[in-house]
C-alpha positions as CSV (number, residue, x, y, z in Angstrom):
1,M,162.9,36.2,148.8
2,P,166.6,36.5,148.3
3,S,166.4,35.4,144.6
4,V,164.0,38.3,143.7
5,S,166.4,40.8,145.4
6,T,169.3,39.3,143.4
7,W,167.4,39.7,140.1
8,A,166.3,43.2,141.0
9,G,169.9,44.2,141.9
10,F,171.2,42.6,138.7
11,G,168.6,44.6,136.7
12,S,169.5,47.9,138.3
13,V,173.2,47.3,137.6
14,L,172.5,46.3,134.0
15,R,170.2,49.4,133.4
16,Q,173.0,51.6,134.5
17,W,175.6,49.8,132.4
18,L,173.4,49.9,129.3
19,S,172.8,53.7,129.6
20,E,175.8,54.4,127.5
21,P,174.7,54.6,123.8
22,A,177.0,52.0,122.3
23,R,176.5,49.3,124.9
24,P,172.9,48.2,124.0
25,K,174.0,47.3,120.5
26,W,176.8,45.0,121.7
27,F,174.6,43.6,124.4
28,N,172.0,42.6,121.8
29,I,174.6,41.1,119.5
30,T,176.0,39.1,122.4
31,M,172.6,37.9,123.5
32,A,171.7,36.9,119.9
33,V,174.9,34.9,119.5
34,L,174.4,33.1,122.8
35,L,170.8,32.3,121.8
36,I,172.0,30.9,118.4
37,V,174.7,28.8,120.0
38,S,172.3,27.4,122.6
39,L,169.8,26.5,120.0
40,W,172.4,24.9,117.8
41,R,173.7,22.8,120.7
42,C,170.1,21.7,121.6
43,Y,169.4,20.8,117.9
44,N,172.6,18.8,117.5
45,K,172.0,17.0,120.8
46,R,168.5,16.1,119.8
47,M,169.4,15.0,116.3
48,S,172.4,12.8,117.5
49,G,170.0,10.8,119.7
50,F,167.4,10.5,116.9
51,V,166.4,6.8,116.1
52,S,163.8,6.0,113.6
53,I,160.9,3.6,114.3
54,S,162.4,1.0,111.9
55,Q,165.7,1.2,113.7
56,K,163.9,0.7,117.1
57,I,162.0,-2.3,115.7
58,A,165.3,-3.8,114.4
59,M,167.1,-3.3,117.7
60,T,164.2,-4.8,119.6
61,A,164.1,-7.8,117.3
62,K,167.8,-8.2,117.6
63,K,167.7,-8.2,121.4
64,A,164.9,-10.8,121.3
65,G,166.5,-13.0,118.7
66,K,163.6,-12.6,116.4
67,P,163.6,-11.7,112.6
68,K,163.2,-8.1,111.6
69,A,159.7,-6.8,111.0
70,N,160.3,-6.5,107.2
71,Q,161.5,-10.1,107.0
72,M,158.3,-11.4,108.5
73,R,155.4,-12.3,106.1
């Protein structure tokens, strides 16, 4: 189980490094910023690929050479 040992070693080093009083504050700020940046990137990536149902119908109709759903009666 080398991965467990790696995480345990990393945790031990991090505990020693965070034992200084000022470091936990900056560690928490850094982690918060990284979390916000990653959520922002995920949100933007999701929204850039967003296609509404009406747009999907129009694209499907265009590919098939059929009129759009709102033009059919």
